N, C-alpha and C positions, 0 to 999 in steps of 0.2 A: 468762566464756566457757566453753561446754561443748563438749567434744570426746570422741570415742569411741576408745579405744585399739585398735590392730590386734589380731587374734586372738592372735598370738604374744606380744605385750606384755601382753595381758589375762591370759594364763597365768602370765607372770612376776610380775605384780602380785598375782595370787591366791596364788602361792607365797610371796611376801613377807608377805602377810596371814597365811597359815597359820603361818609362822615367827615373826612378830612378836607376834601377839595374846596368846599365853600370857605372854610376857615383859612385854608392856605392862600386862596385867592385874595381874601380880605386882608390878610397880613401883608402880602406883597403890595397890594394897592395902597394900604395905609402907611407903610413904613419905608417905601421906596419912592424916590422922585421919578418924574416922568421918563427920563432917559434910562435909568436903571430898571424901571418897571418894564419898559419895552423889551430890554434884553432878557430879563428874568422870565417874562411871559413867553418869549420865544423859546428859551431853554426848557421851560416846563412843558412846552408843546401846546400851549393855549392859543398861540397866534403864530402867523407866518412872519417872514422877515420884514414885511411891510406893515405889520401890526394888525392884520386882519384876523379875526377869531377863526380857529380851526375846529374847536370842539374836542380836540384830542388831548390826551395826557398820558405820558409814559411813566415808567417806574414800577417797581414791584411792591412798594408800600411795606417792606419788611420792617424798617425801623419805626415808622409810626405805629404799626400794628403791635410791636413789642412795647411801645410806650403806653398804648391803651391797655394792653394786658397788665402792665405794671400797675396802673391805677386800680384795676380790678383786683390785683393781688393784695392791695392795701384796703380792700373792702369798699371801694368807691365804684361808681358807674364808669363805663368806658368813656362817656362824654366828659367826665370830670378830668380825664387825662388829655383832653384835646389840645390845650396849650403846649403840653410836653410833646405831643405827636407833631404838631406844626413846627415847633422849634427844632426838633431833631431832624425833620425833613429839610428845613431851611439850611441847617448846617451841612447835612449830607450833600445837598445840591451846590453849596459853596465849594465843597471839595471836588465835586465833579467838574464844575466850571474850570477850576484851577488845574485839575488833573489833565483835562483835555489839552490845555495849553502846554503843560510840562511834557506830556507824552507826544505832542504833535498830532493827536488824533483829529481827523477831519470829519468824522461822522459819529453820531450818537443816536440811538433809537431810530435809525433809518433815515436821518437827514443831517445836513451840515451842522457842525458844532458851532456854538455861539461865537467863539473867537474868530472863526473863518468868515462869519457874516458881519460881525460888528467890530472886529479888530481885537488885538490882544489887550490894549488898555481898557476897552469897554467891558470885556469879559472878566478881567481881573477885578475891576471896580464893582461889577454886578455881584461877583462872589463875595466881596467884602461887605456889600450892602445886605446880602442875605444873612451874614453872621450878625450884623448889627440888628437886623429885624428879629432874628431869633431871640436875642437878649431882651429886646423890648417886649416880645410876646410873653416870655416867661415871667419877667418882672411885673407885668401888668395883670397876671393871672390872679383871680380872686380866690387864692388858696393859701393854706397855712404855711406851706413849704416853698413859696415862690422864690424867696431869696436863696434858700439852700439848693433848690433845683437849678437855679441860674448859675450859682458857683460851681456846681457839679458839672453842668454842661460845658461851662467855660474851661474847666480843667481838662475835660475829655477832648475838647477841641484843640487845646494847646498840645496835648499828647499826640493827637492825630497829626498835627503840623510837625512836631518833633520827629515822629516816625517817618513822615514823608521826606523830611530833610535828611534823616539818616539814610534812607533808601537811596536818595540821590547821591549822597556822599560815598556810599559803598560802591557805586558805579566807577568812581575814580580811584578807589583803593584796591591794592592787590590783596592785602591781608585783612580779613574780616573774621572775627571769632564767631562761633556758633551762638554763644551767649548774646553777643551784640545783635546778631541777626534775629534771634528769638525776641529780644526786647524791641527791636524795630517793628517786627510784625505785630507784636502785642499792642504797640502804640498806634501804628498806622491803621490796623484793621480792627483790633479788639477794643480799643478805647471807646469809639463811638457806639459800637454795638452794646458794650457794657453800659454806657450812659443811657441808651434807649431802654434797656431792660430795667433800669432803676429809676428813671426820671419820673414816670407817672406816679410811682409810690412816693418818691421824695417830695413831689409837688403836693401830695395829700398830707404831708407831715408824718409819714409812717415812721415807725421805729427804725433806728439805724441798722440793726441786725438784718431786717428784711431787705432794706435798700442795698446794703453791702452784698448780701448773698445773691440778689438779682443781678447786680452789677458784675459780680464775679462770674455768674452763669454766662452772661453775654460776652465777657472777655474770653472765657474758655472757648465758646462757640466761634468767636471771631478768629482766634488763633487756629482752631481746627479748620475753619474755612480757608484760611490762608495756606495752610499746609496742603490741603486737598487741591486748592487752586494751583499751587506750585508743582504738585505732582502731575496735574493735567497739563501744565505748561511745558512739561518735558515728554510725558508718555501718553498724553491724551490724544484722541482722534480728532481730526479737524471738524467732523460733524458734531462732536460733543462740545468742543471749546469755541468754535467759530474762528479759530486761528490756525496758522500753519503748524504742522507737526514740528515740535522742537523750537517753537517760536521764542521761548524764553532763553534758550541756549544761543540762538542766532544773534541776539543782542547782548549776550554775555551777562544776563541778569544774575545777581548774587541772591538767588532764591534759596530757600531753606534746605532743600535736598542737595543743591550744589555746594553750599557752604559747609554742610555736614560732611560731604565727601572730601572737600578741599582740606578740611581739618583732620581727616583720618590719616593714619600712617601709610607710607608707601604709595603716595599719589603724585609722584614727581611728573609722570607723563601727563596726568590730568592738569596739573598746575601749568606746565609748560605750554600745553595746547590751549587751555582756556584763557590764560592771562597774556598771551602774546598779542601784539598790536594788530597783526594782519587779520583780515576778515576770515571767518570760518567758512570752509566749503561744506557742501553736503556730506562728503565722506568724513570731514572733521566732526560735524554735528553728530553723525551716527557713532563715531568713536567716543566722543565726549559722553553721549548717552550711556554707552556701555561702561565707560570708566566710572561714571557717577554711581551707577547701579552696583558695579563690582566693589566700589569703596564703601558701600553700605548706605549711601544717601537716600535711596528709595525706601529701603526697609526702615531706616530711622524716621523718615518723615511720616510714613504710614503708621508706625507704632506711636509716634508722638501725637498724631491726629486722634488716634483711638484713645490715648491717655487724656487728651484735652476733653474729648466727648464724655469720658467717664467722670472727669472732674466736674464738668458742667452738670451732669446728672446728680452728683452728690450735692451740689449747691441747691438744687430744687428739693432734694430729700431733706435738707437741713432746716427748711422752713415750712410752716403750715399754710397751705394754699388750697383754695377750692379745687375739686377734682377737674372741672372743666378748664380752669385757668392753667393748671399744671399741664394738662394734656395739650392745650393750645400752645404753650411755651415750647413743649417738646416737638410738636408738629412744625412750628415755624423754624425752630433750630434745625430740625432734620432737613428742611428745604434749603436753609442757608448753607449747610455743610454739603448738601447734595446726596444725602443718605437718610435713612430713617434711624433715629436713635434707639 
């Protein structure tokens, strides 16, 4: 799903990028050996395949921005949350390196993915190195909550991995319950966003109630994002998603709307069509789209996304935050979900 941030949010994200990039480059240079450094620098867009500097850097800076806001929520300066922002961006890019391999994606941010340039083993190991670097960055932070924040980020990373593993397993299973699918999406997408929202505050040694409410806010937003993304994967226009219409159906993805529909009564035709081994034709995809909507999958996913957004708003209401920090959290979340809260 592609969305464009509002002008004010664009300025905030640009400020985050300016603050983060030197620290992120230093972390990669310090904690990665020469071979992994070269692959990571290419992946981040800092250099080309030959190691020559490019001066470019992709990425939206959403998770680092949330980590810096989290530090401010605890009464600290944004700069105090920089180790959290660097660590969460390192973990996020570990997941991107591995996702590109698992999905067989050959391009990212307009150029060849790292695994197609350096091979699968190199890209896998570079991703592993980024996780190790993230742990080093947080543990070395001169802050009261360094250990607590490191444990929290590690737990979120494990959940993200568990969610990805479940998603892969579901591709091989005929029967997936809606509860399993929701839990998978919460782990795969919500866990790291939740960690980003709580990590800066945790690093400052903030009270547990604040950290937990911020984490819950991020998890609700992450699940709402996944629901909206899944809706667009079936009903979105190519110009909006950058993918073929019905792309998720074409690969028989067990997305949330599909699983909701498959678990509804009276869906024998949908099950027979979607779960058969033969490739789906274009008429099949159109029929599946109709059947998923008729079974209530589209309405359920939209209603659940709205419910998750409302739950996220309640998390912010439950804690005392400076008005500008509260507003910034809401604006970033609105961009993540692709709507204004």
